[in-house]
C-alpha positions, 0 to 999 in steps of 0.5 A: 601486730607489726605487719612485715613482709619478706621482699626480694631485692631486685636491684642494687645500684651504686649511685655514688661511692657511698650511696646504694639504691635498693629496688624491691620486687613487690609481689602482685598480691601485695602491691595494693598494700604497698601503694604509697604517696610521694614522700612516704617511707619504708621501714626495713627489718633484717638480722645483722650479726644475729641482731634485729635491725630496723631502719626507715628510708624514704622512697625515692621512686614515684608511684607513677613508676610502679616501683619501690626504691630507696637509697641508703647512704653510708654513715660512719659506724652505721650498722644497716648503711654499711650492710646495704653498701657492702654486703646486701646482694640482689636476690636477698630478702628484707622484711618491709613494712608497708609505706608510711609518712605524711611528707606530701600534699595531694596531687591536683592535676587541674591546678598550676602550682609553684613548688620550691624544694630544699634538700641536703645529701640523701635528703633528696630521696623523698624530694625526688619522689615528690618532684617526679610525681607532681611534674607527671601528674600536674602538667602546669606546675613548676619546681625549683630545687635547691640541693646541697652536697659536699662536691659534684661527685657526691650528688645522689641521683644527679643524672636522673635529676638532670634527665627530669630537667630535660624531660620537663624543660622549663618546669624544673630549675636546679641549683646545686650548692657545694661545700667542698668545691668552689664555683664562680657564683658565691651564692652556690658555695657553702651551706645554706645560711640565713643570708643565702636564703634572704638572697634567694627570696630577693632574687630567685624565689617569688615568695608570693607565688609559692604554693608549697615548700618541701625541705628535707635534711638536718634539723638546723638546716630545716628550721633555718630555711623555714624561719627565713621563708616565713620572715620573707612572707611565706605562710608557715603551713606551706613549709613541709619538712622531713627531719633526719634523726641525728640524736637530738640537740642539747635542748632536746636532750635537756627536755628529754631528761626533764620529762623522764623525771616525771615518770610514775614508778610502776605504771600499769600499761595496757596496749591495744594492738590488732584488737587485742590487749597486752598488759605489763608494768613499767620498770626502772630500766625503761622510761618510755612505753615502747621500750617497756612494751618491747622488753615485756614481749610485745610486738609493736611497730617502730623504726627510728625511736627518735621521735621523727618517723611516727611509725610507733604512734598510738592514742592515749585512751586512759591516763596521761603521758608526756613526750620527750620530743616530737618532730612527727605529730602535728598539734591537731594530732596531739590534741586528739590524744596521739603520741609517739610511744618511743617518746611517751613517758607515763606519768599516772598509775595506769595508762591505756594506749591504742595502736589501732589508729 
């Protein structure tokens, strides 16, 4: 069963003209279940115009604050983002799933670590949680933040970020990159490019001293930054990233179509969830296990349906599947049989998957 809990909205704050932060009042009896790591996300569920809507948003608050807060940036045509920015009120209730996600490294208070972080727009949310937590719990660690926005007015949490720089003076450096405003420093004008990352690694970032890097934003930005940092000598396993789901690239869409063609007609699927079994047969209307199960009446955990958030992950116990895309699971997880059910196309006559993982 999917565990959602009705949680009251205690505060709404307009961070910019098109971004609202939502603070939730987690009851004392649920706080243990809602404990989280910096960089994790919440899955929200509510009814909008009679339709159930689910979205995942990274927590921008830190565990050290004893606070649960997300930020929702308005997206053109975005059902939930427009609802959150225009209609949602303090005192309303939204169903929340306990925090999930792997976009973090463990805090090591005794170590002095050097972190670099890159964020674009609302990608600052998990990065801010990470920065606040490690600066508070690792008294000798440092951060460099490279933050991309359209203009100064669109910088989400600018005051809070500046306050952190003052609080941890000398341990947090901030570099704002703007695409719609021109400053005197050419490096800080416009989007991240290969040339800019190369300039950063030659003048500002000492790659040999970096312990971890965190990147959150669009796919193209993430992989450009990762590849340039690796080319500059940073180990690939030190680059941690959280991807925005944007519908997938042309390459993703091509692969998805190819995998869908491998679907076995009429696969008998068994879902194990909460120790109970649910059986159904795949039909022609759905190519992945999650959609097929939901259409047959199963109640399963999911959020983005884009292969990004890992909320719907499960383990293949019997049979075989192919994933259309996968941005959430590590190679060692896939090797153990874990798949994203929203991307898992059954390719054998029978498939058994276990959500109790």
